[in-house]
PyMOL Python script that loads the backbone (N, CA, C, O; Angstrom):
from pymol import cmd

cmd.read_pdbstr("""\
ATOM      1  N   MET A   1       1.192  -0.829  -0.085  1.00  0.00           N
ATOM      2  CA  MET A   1      -0.047   0.040   0.099  1.00  0.00           C
ATOM      3  C   MET A   1       0.606   1.331   0.600  1.00  0.00           C
ATOM      4  O   MET A   1       1.234   1.529   1.640  1.00  0.00           O
ATOM      5  N   ALA A   2       0.201   2.422  -0.730  1.00  0.00           N
ATOM      6  CA  ALA A   2       1.180   3.192  -1.525  1.00  0.00           C
ATOM      7  C   ALA A   2       1.191   4.318  -0.039  1.00  0.00           C
ATOM      8  O   ALA A   2       0.027   4.403   0.353  1.00  0.00           O
ATOM      9  N   VAL A   3       2.219   5.234   0.925  1.00  0.00           N
ATOM     10  CA  VAL A   3       1.850   5.825   1.881  1.00  0.00           C
ATOM     11  C   VAL A   3       3.074   7.483   1.806  1.00  0.00           C
ATOM     12  O   VAL A   3       4.043   7.393   1.054  1.00  0.00           O
ATOM     13  N   PRO A   4       2.922   8.496   2.418  1.00  0.00           N
ATOM     14  CA  PRO A   4       3.467   9.453   1.897  1.00  0.00           C
ATOM     15  C   PRO A   4       4.149   9.388   2.524  1.00  0.00           C
ATOM     16  O   PRO A   4       3.750   8.999   3.622  1.00  0.00           O
ATOM     17  N   LYS A   5       5.903   9.727   2.402  1.00  0.00           N
ATOM     18  CA  LYS A   5       6.858   9.615   3.092  1.00  0.00           C
ATOM     19  C   LYS A   5       6.818  10.804   4.120  1.00  0.00           C
ATOM     20  O   LYS A   5       7.239  10.678   5.269  1.00  0.00           O
ATOM     21  N   LYS A   6       6.350  11.820   3.687  1.00  0.00           N
ATOM     22  CA  LYS A   6       6.576  12.944   4.776  1.00  0.00           C
ATOM     23  C   LYS A   6       5.100  13.593   4.993  1.00  0.00           C
ATOM     24  O   LYS A   6       4.287  13.316   4.111  1.00  0.00           O
ATOM     25  N   LYS A   7       4.615  14.493   6.150  1.00  0.00           N
ATOM     26  CA  LYS A   7       3.085  14.441   6.713  1.00  0.00           C
ATOM     27  C   LYS A   7       3.271  15.972   5.770  1.00  0.00           C
ATOM     28  O   LYS A   7       4.285  16.669   5.811  1.00  0.00           O
ATOM     29  N   THR A   8       2.104  16.254   4.987  1.00  0.00           N
ATOM     30  CA  THR A   8       1.788  17.435   4.270  1.00  0.00           C
ATOM     31  C   THR A   8       1.057  18.430   5.097  1.00  0.00           C
ATOM     32  O   THR A   8       0.051  18.369   5.803  1.00  0.00           O
ATOM     33  N   SER A   9       2.086  19.574   4.703  1.00  0.00           N
ATOM     34  CA  SER A   9       2.122  21.087   5.415  1.00  0.00           C
ATOM     35  C   SER A   9       0.176  21.284   5.649  1.00  0.00           C
ATOM     36  O   SER A   9      -0.616  21.011   4.747  1.00  0.00           O
ATOM     37  N   LYS A  10      -0.254  21.813   7.071  1.00  0.00           N
ATOM     38  CA  LYS A  10      -1.023  22.625   6.952  1.00  0.00           C
ATOM     39  C   LYS A  10      -1.587  23.179   5.944  1.00  0.00           C
ATOM     40  O   LYS A  10      -2.642  22.766   5.463  1.00  0.00           O
ATOM     41  N   ALA A  11      -0.750  24.474   5.390  1.00  0.00           N
ATOM     42  CA  ALA A  11      -0.659  25.454   4.747  1.00  0.00           C
ATOM     43  C   ALA A  11      -1.154  24.893   3.252  1.00  0.00           C
ATOM     44  O   ALA A  11      -2.154  25.388   2.733  1.00  0.00           O
ATOM     45  N   LYS A  12      -0.272  23.656   2.479  1.00  0.00           N
ATOM     46  CA  LYS A  12      -0.289  23.249   1.731  1.00  0.00           C
ATOM     47  C   LYS A  12      -2.007  22.323   1.486  1.00  0.00           C
ATOM     48  O   LYS A  12      -2.736  22.285   0.495  1.00  0.00           O
ATOM     49  N   ARG A  13      -2.117  21.858   2.487  1.00  0.00           N
ATOM     50  CA  ARG A  13      -3.687  21.131   2.608  1.00  0.00           C
ATOM     51  C   ARG A  13      -4.841  22.247   2.686  1.00  0.00           C
ATOM     52  O   ARG A  13      -5.889  21.934   2.120  1.00  0.00           O
ATOM     53  N   ASN A  14      -4.796  23.485   3.299  1.00  0.00           N
ATOM     54  CA  ASN A  14      -5.703  24.338   3.474  1.00  0.00           C
ATOM     55  C   ASN A  14      -5.573  24.841   2.125  1.00  0.00           C
ATOM     56  O   ASN A  14      -6.692  25.023   1.645  1.00  0.00           O
ATOM     57  N   SER A  15      -4.409  25.206   1.134  1.00  0.00           N
ATOM     58  CA  SER A  15      -4.399  25.374   0.167  1.00  0.00           C
ATOM     59  C   SER A  15      -5.673  24.981  -0.433  1.00  0.00           C
ATOM     60  O   SER A  15      -6.706  25.624  -0.616  1.00  0.00           O
ATOM     61  N   ARG A  16      -5.226  23.288  -0.801  1.00  0.00           N
ATOM     62  CA  ARG A  16      -6.264  22.465  -1.436  1.00  0.00           C
ATOM     63  C   ARG A  16      -7.261  22.707  -1.443  1.00  0.00           C
ATOM     64  O   ARG A  16      -7.988  22.769  -2.435  1.00  0.00           O
ATOM     65  N   SER A  17      -7.555  22.913  -0.286  1.00  0.00           N
ATOM     66  CA  SER A  17      -9.328  22.610   0.324  1.00  0.00           C
ATOM     67  C   SER A  17     -10.139  23.822  -0.228  1.00  0.00           C
ATOM     68  O   SER A  17     -11.142  23.822  -0.942  1.00  0.00           O
ATOM     69  N   ALA A  18      -9.174  25.215   0.487  1.00  0.00           N
ATOM     70  CA  ALA A  18      -9.655  26.334  -0.867  1.00  0.00           C
ATOM     71  C   ALA A  18      -9.948  26.349  -2.103  1.00  0.00           C
ATOM     72  O   ALA A  18     -10.980  26.783  -2.615  1.00  0.00           O
ATOM     73  N   THR A  19      -8.759  25.723  -2.768  1.00  0.00           N
ATOM     74  CA  THR A  19      -8.916  25.835  -4.404  1.00  0.00           C
ATOM     75  C   THR A  19     -10.530  24.803  -4.766  1.00  0.00           C
ATOM     76  O   THR A  19     -11.193  25.023  -5.780  1.00  0.00           O
ATOM     77  N   TRP A  20     -10.829  23.969  -3.969  1.00  0.00           N
ATOM     78  CA  TRP A  20     -11.704  22.775  -4.029  1.00  0.00           C
ATOM     79  C   TRP A  20     -13.328  23.746  -3.988  1.00  0.00           C
ATOM     80  O   TRP A  20     -14.217  24.048  -4.783  1.00  0.00           O
ATOM     81  N   LYS A  21     -13.071  23.912  -2.858  1.00  0.00           N
ATOM     82  CA  LYS A  21     -13.963  24.737  -2.276  1.00  0.00           C
ATOM     83  C   LYS A  21     -14.580  26.243  -3.676  1.00  0.00           C
ATOM     84  O   LYS A  21     -15.730  26.425  -4.074  1.00  0.00           O
ATOM     85  N   ALA A  22     -13.643  26.823  -3.964  1.00  0.00           N
ATOM     86  CA  ALA A  22     -13.628  28.023  -4.805  1.00  0.00           C
ATOM     87  C   ALA A  22     -14.121  27.568  -5.705  1.00  0.00           C
ATOM     88  O   ALA A  22     -14.873  28.429  -6.162  1.00  0.00           O
ATOM     89  N   LYS A  23     -14.207  25.957  -6.762  1.00  0.00           N
ATOM     90  CA  LYS A  23     -14.477  25.636  -7.252  1.00  0.00           C
ATOM     91  C   LYS A  23     -15.701  25.723  -7.764  1.00  0.00           C
ATOM     92  O   LYS A  23     -16.026  26.214  -8.845  1.00  0.00           O
ATOM     93  N   ALA A  24     -16.948  24.802  -6.243  1.00  0.00           N
ATOM     94  CA  ALA A  24     -17.350  24.802  -6.344  1.00  0.00           C
ATOM     95  C   ALA A  24     -18.305  25.428  -6.036  1.00  0.00           C
ATOM     96  O   ALA A  24     -19.421  24.945  -5.849  1.00  0.00           O
ATOM     97  N   ALA A  25     -17.901  26.991  -5.905  1.00  0.00           N
ATOM     98  CA  ALA A  25     -18.542  28.101  -5.796  1.00  0.00           C
ATOM     99  C   ALA A  25     -19.055  28.860  -6.851  1.00  0.00           C
ATOM    100  O   ALA A  25     -20.189  29.338  -6.866  1.00  0.00           O
ATOM    101  N   VAL A  26     -18.275  28.962  -7.671  1.00  0.00           N
ATOM    102  CA  VAL A  26     -18.242  29.443  -8.884  1.00  0.00           C
ATOM    103  C   VAL A  26     -18.892  28.533 -10.159  1.00  0.00           C
ATOM    104  O   VAL A  26     -19.283  29.033 -11.214  1.00  0.00           O
ATOM    105  N   ALA A  27     -18.924  26.966  -9.803  1.00  0.00           N
ATOM    106  CA  ALA A  27     -20.087  26.645 -10.270  1.00  0.00           C
ATOM    107  C   ALA A  27     -21.061  26.465 -10.115  1.00  0.00           C
ATOM    108  O   ALA A  27     -21.810  26.089 -11.017  1.00  0.00           O
ATOM    109  N   ALA A  28     -21.437  26.670  -8.877  1.00  0.00           N
ATOM    110  CA  ALA A  28     -22.470  27.684  -8.427  1.00  0.00           C
ATOM    111  C   ALA A  28     -23.367  28.505  -8.818  1.00  0.00           C
ATOM    112  O   ALA A  28     -24.596  28.477  -8.887  1.00  0.00           O
ATOM    113  N   GLN A  29     -22.560  29.245  -9.065  1.00  0.00           N
ATOM    114  CA  GLN A  29     -22.925  30.446  -9.693  1.00  0.00           C
ATOM    115  C   GLN A  29     -22.930  30.536 -10.946  1.00  0.00           C
ATOM    116  O   GLN A  29     -23.611  31.423 -11.460  1.00  0.00           O
ATOM    117  N   ARG A  30     -22.486  30.013 -11.419  1.00  0.00           N
ATOM    118  CA  ARG A  30     -22.435  29.436 -13.387  1.00  0.00           C
ATOM    119  C   ARG A  30     -23.777  29.045 -13.526  1.00  0.00           C
ATOM    120  O   ARG A  30     -24.504  29.463 -14.427  1.00  0.00           O
ATOM    121  N   ALA A  31     -24.229  28.004 -12.381  1.00  0.00           N
ATOM    122  CA  ALA A  31     -25.198  27.409 -12.701  1.00  0.00           C
ATOM    123  C   ALA A  31     -26.945  28.044 -12.552  1.00  0.00           C
ATOM    124  O   ALA A  31     -27.968  27.667 -13.125  1.00  0.00           O
ATOM    125  N   MET A  32     -26.667  29.389 -11.300  1.00  0.00           N
ATOM    126  CA  MET A  32     -27.696  30.426 -11.164  1.00  0.00           C
ATOM    127  C   MET A  32     -27.691  31.253 -11.959  1.00  0.00           C
ATOM    128  O   MET A  32     -28.588  32.095 -11.921  1.00  0.00           O
ATOM    129  N   SER A  33     -26.675  31.316 -12.968  1.00  0.00           N
ATOM    130  CA  SER A  33     -26.775  32.051 -14.197  1.00  0.00           C
ATOM    131  C   SER A  33     -27.897  32.169 -14.795  1.00  0.00           C
ATOM    132  O   SER A  33     -28.887  32.901 -14.818  1.00  0.00           O
ATOM    133  N   ILE A  34     -27.072  30.372 -15.730  1.00  0.00           N
ATOM    134  CA  ILE A  34     -27.608  29.633 -16.947  1.00  0.00           C
ATOM    135  C   ILE A  34     -28.973  29.384 -16.180  1.00  0.00           C
ATOM    136  O   ILE A  34     -29.849  28.977 -16.942  1.00  0.00           O
ATOM    137  N   GLY A  35     -29.388  29.533 -14.801  1.00  0.00           N
ATOM    138  CA  GLY A  35     -30.681  29.098 -14.744  1.00  0.00           C
ATOM    139  C   GLY A  35     -31.572  29.861 -15.120  1.00  0.00           C
ATOM    140  O   GLY A  35     -32.554  29.363 -15.671  1.00  0.00           O
ATOM    141  N   LYS A  36     -31.481  31.461 -14.911  1.00  0.00           N
ATOM    142  CA  LYS A  36     -32.346  32.601 -14.164  1.00  0.00           C
ATOM    143  C   LYS A  36     -32.223  33.032 -16.083  1.00  0.00           C
ATOM    144  O   LYS A  36     -33.350  33.341 -16.471  1.00  0.00           O
ATOM    145  N   SER A  37     -31.445  33.084 -16.938  1.00  0.00           N
ATOM    146  CA  SER A  37     -31.403  33.397 -18.003  1.00  0.00           C
ATOM    147  C   SER A  37     -32.271  32.462 -18.709  1.00  0.00           C
ATOM    148  O   SER A  37     -33.085  32.963 -19.484  1.00  0.00           O
ATOM    149  N   VAL A  38     -32.234  30.741 -18.537  1.00  0.00           N
ATOM    150  CA  VAL A  38     -33.524  30.373 -19.320  1.00  0.00           C
ATOM    151  C   VAL A  38     -34.945  30.741 -18.641  1.00  0.00           C
ATOM    152  O   VAL A  38     -35.987  30.635 -19.288  1.00  0.00           O
ATOM    153  N   LEU A  39     -34.921  31.255 -17.073  1.00  0.00           N
ATOM    154  CA  LEU A  39     -36.424  31.265 -17.119  1.00  0.00           C
ATOM    155  C   LEU A  39     -36.379  32.923 -17.336  1.00  0.00           C
ATOM    156  O   LEU A  39     -37.429  33.388 -16.894  1.00  0.00           O
ATOM    157  N   SER A  40     -35.655  33.787 -17.781  1.00  0.00           N
ATOM    158  CA  SER A  40     -36.373  34.906 -18.455  1.00  0.00           C
ATOM    159  C   SER A  40     -36.494  34.713 -20.211  1.00  0.00           C
ATOM    160  O   SER A  40     -37.004  35.263 -21.188  1.00  0.00           O
ATOM    161  N   GLY A  41     -35.801  33.748 -19.911  1.00  0.00           N
ATOM    162  CA  GLY A  41     -36.135  33.810 -21.909  1.00  0.00           C
ATOM    163  C   GLY A  41     -34.673  34.133 -22.851  1.00  0.00           C
ATOM    164  O   GLY A  41     -34.560  34.226 -24.073  1.00  0.00           O
ATOM    165  N   ARG A  42     -33.877  34.230 -22.027  1.00  0.00           N
ATOM    166  CA  ARG A  42     -32.341  35.351 -22.836  1.00  0.00           C
ATOM    167  C   ARG A  42     -31.499  34.254 -23.350  1.00  0.00           C
ATOM    168  O   ARG A  42     -30.550  34.474 -24.103  1.00  0.00           O
ATOM    169  N   ALA A  43     -31.844  33.050 -22.942  1.00  0.00           N
ATOM    170  CA  ALA A  43     -30.445  32.169 -22.582  1.00  0.00           C
ATOM    171  C   ALA A  43     -30.199  31.634 -24.342  1.00  0.00           C
ATOM    172  O   ALA A  43     -30.973  30.978 -25.038  1.00  0.00           O
ATOM    173  N   GLN A  44     -28.771  32.225 -24.711  1.00  0.00           N
ATOM    174  CA  GLN A  44     -28.345  31.862 -25.828  1.00  0.00           C
ATOM    175  C   GLN A  44     -27.062  31.434 -26.186  1.00  0.00           C
ATOM    176  O   GLN A  44     -26.686  31.453 -27.357  1.00  0.00           O
ATOM    177  N   GLY A  45     -26.302  31.016 -25.172  1.00  0.00           N
ATOM    178  CA  GLY A  45     -25.043  30.534 -25.400  1.00  0.00           C
ATOM    179  C   GLY A  45     -25.353  28.649 -24.994  1.00  0.00           C
ATOM    180  O   GLY A  45     -24.532  27.953 -24.396  1.00  0.00           O
ATOM    181  N   PHE A  46     -26.439  28.258 -25.400  1.00  0.00           N
ATOM    182  CA  PHE A  46     -26.715  26.792 -24.788  1.00  0.00           C
ATOM    183  C   PHE A  46     -28.107  26.282 -25.479  1.00  0.00           C
ATOM    184  O   PHE A  46     -29.062  26.957 -25.862  1.00  0.00           O
ATOM    185  N   VAL A  47     -27.916  24.942 -25.511  1.00  0.00           N
ATOM    186  CA  VAL A  47     -28.906  24.001 -25.843  1.00  0.00           C
ATOM    187  C   VAL A  47     -29.672  23.454 -24.535  1.00  0.00           C
ATOM    188  O   VAL A  47     -29.019  23.019 -23.586  1.00  0.00           O
ATOM    189  N   TYR A  48     -31.291  23.499 -24.517  1.00  0.00           N
ATOM    190  CA  TYR A  48     -31.510  22.833 -23.526  1.00  0.00           C
ATOM    191  C   TYR A  48     -32.776  22.332 -23.804  1.00  0.00           C
ATOM    192  O   TYR A  48     -33.415  22.894 -24.694  1.00  0.00           O
ATOM    193  N   PRO A  49     -33.239  21.437 -23.251  1.00  0.00           N
ATOM    194  CA  PRO A  49     -34.523  20.672 -24.036  1.00  0.00           C
ATOM    195  C   PRO A  49     -35.812  21.544 -23.310  1.00  0.00           C
ATOM    196  O   PRO A  49     -35.945  22.196 -22.275  1.00  0.00           O
ATOM    197  N   VAL A  50     -36.466  21.261 -24.183  1.00  0.00           N
ATOM    198  CA  VAL A  50     -38.181  21.694 -23.619  1.00  0.00           C
ATOM    199  C   VAL A  50     -39.171  21.168 -23.594  1.00  0.00           C
ATOM    200  O   VAL A  50     -39.744  21.074 -24.679  1.00  0.00           O
ATOM    201  N   SER A  51     -39.740  20.672 -22.571  1.00  0.00           N
ATOM    202  CA  SER A  51     -40.576  19.483 -22.460  1.00  0.00           C
ATOM    203  C   SER A  51     -41.954  20.495 -23.504  1.00  0.00           C
ATOM    204  O   SER A  51     -42.194  21.627 -23.086  1.00  0.00           O
ATOM    205  N   GLU A  52     -42.595  20.092 -24.537  1.00  0.00           N
ATOM    206  CA  GLU A  52     -43.632  20.150 -24.972  1.00  0.00           C
ATOM    207  C   GLU A  52     -44.581  19.315 -24.479  1.00  0.00           C
ATOM    208  O   GLU A  52     -44.298  18.138 -24.258  1.00  0.00           O
ATOM    209  N   THR A  53     -46.105  19.924 -24.191  1.00  0.00           N
ATOM    210  CA  THR A  53     -46.893  18.787 -23.548  1.00  0.00           C
ATOM    211  C   THR A  53     -48.041  18.907 -25.235  1.00  0.00           C
ATOM    212  O   THR A  53     -48.295  19.818 -26.023  1.00  0.00           O
ATOM    213  N   ASP A  54     -48.409  17.569 -25.128  1.00  0.00           N
ATOM    214  CA  ASP A  54     -48.925  16.900 -26.696  1.00  0.00           C
ATOM    215  C   ASP A  54     -50.334  17.134 -26.337  1.00  0.00           C
ATOM    216  O   ASP A  54     -50.974  16.188 -25.876  1.00  0.00           O
ATOM    217  N   THR A  55     -51.014  18.534 -26.528  1.00  0.00           N
ATOM    218  CA  THR A  55     -52.452  18.723 -26.508  1.00  0.00           C
ATOM    219  C   THR A  55     -53.290  18.390 -27.254  1.00  0.00           C
ATOM    220  O   THR A  55     -54.466  18.100 -27.031  1.00  0.00           O
ATOM    221  N   SER A  56     -52.421  18.429 -28.674  1.00  0.00           N
ATOM    222  CA  SER A  56     -53.369  17.828 -29.698  1.00  0.00           C
ATOM    223  C   SER A  56     -54.023  16.874 -30.207  1.00  0.00           C
ATOM    224  O   SER A  56     -54.701  17.018 -31.224  1.00  0.00           O
ATOM    225  N   ASP A  57     -53.891  15.609 -29.477  1.00  0.00           N
ATOM    226  CA  ASP A  57     -54.283  14.754 -29.176  1.00  0.00           C
ATOM    227  C   ASP A  57     -55.493  14.153 -28.284  1.00  0.00           C
ATOM    228  O   ASP A  57     -56.019  13.053 -28.450  1.00  0.00           O
ATOM    229  N   SER A  58     -55.876  15.291 -27.127  1.00  0.00           N
ATOM    230  CA  SER A  58     -57.199  15.349 -26.539  1.00  0.00           C
ATOM    231  C   SER A  58     -58.299  15.916 -27.483  1.00  0.00           C
ATOM    232  O   SER A  58     -59.461  16.011 -27.089  1.00  0.00           O
TER     233      SER A  58
END
""", "prot")
cmd.dss("prot")
cmd.show_as("cartoon", "prot")
cmd.util.cbc("prot")
cmd.orient("prot")
């Protein structure tokens, strides 16, 4: 089993954790932005499925 030879410093560990959490925050912000643009009808940069109800058969 692989074992690290030296202990990782607190600064390095905290830096990795901060980077990981920052990526999550950016992804959440982008998701909110895309969601708002879809709801407002101004979405242009991507394709998303639109569920159409089939009322012509009834």
